[in-house]
C-alpha positions, -999 to +999 in steps of 0.1 A: +002+001-002+013+034-012+010+062+023+006+099+016+022+123+041+013+157+037+028+192+051+028+225+051-006+232+067-012+263+090-028+299+099-018+330+073-037+355+075-059+367+037-039+377+008-010+354+022+004+325+011+015+284+015+034+262+002+014+225+007+041+197+006+030+155+000+050+131+000+043+096-008+067+063-007+059+041-044+094+033-065+066+040-097+064+082-081+065+095-115+039+075-128+005+083-111-018+121-113-019+135-085-037+159-071-045+175-038-087+183-024-100+195-004-127+197+023-143+224+047-163+221+076-206+215+066-195+210+029-176+179+005-150+172-008-140+188-039-113+188-065-083+222-066-056+207-092-040+178-098-007+169-124-007+142-144+031+116-152+035+143-189+030+177-159-002+186-174-022+201-146-055+214-143-076+234-112-106+245-099-118+282-113-117+292-080-080+284-075-068+292-104-040+322-110-035+318-076-023+279-070+006+264-090+013+224-087+040+210-095+057+180-089+098+167-079+100+129-094+138+128-076+122+132-043+085+117-050+072+149-034+035+167-055+034+199-038+006+229-039+018+266-038-009+284-024-009+332-030-039+345-023-049+328+002-093+338+006-113+331+040-127+305+016-102+287+008-100+267+049-101+240+042-080+200+052-069+199+023-056+163+009-036+142-014-042+117-035-025+090-065-037+079-084-022+045-107-014+043-139-037+019-164-017-007-157-017-003-119-049+014-115-045+018-078-060+055-055-043+062-025-056+093+005-034+107+026-046+117+063-053+155+055-031+190+070-056+217+081-056+255+059-073+280+081-069+316+066-083+339+091-073+377+102 
């Protein structure tokens, strides 16, 4: 089973920045599609951003132009750079990994809290 470990969450003021990291313990990390999802209290979990093995990215409309997803295959790590943070970005952020077509498994991290408040 693949273990995903998130870090980097915390409390930040509106307009501030945070960078989330997710380390994946798998020898085939470079073949995975990775993503970030978030869930606020009382709301459904929603997609924030994804990045494929070919570094094709996709973003939710609510974060386009503010968030950037990236990956470092030498470190088996995916990042989410969050700029111009808003109170509505407050949520638990989860790392997600999906295996290639020849190994179609899905894994989730434990989540990291991001709070945007004055």
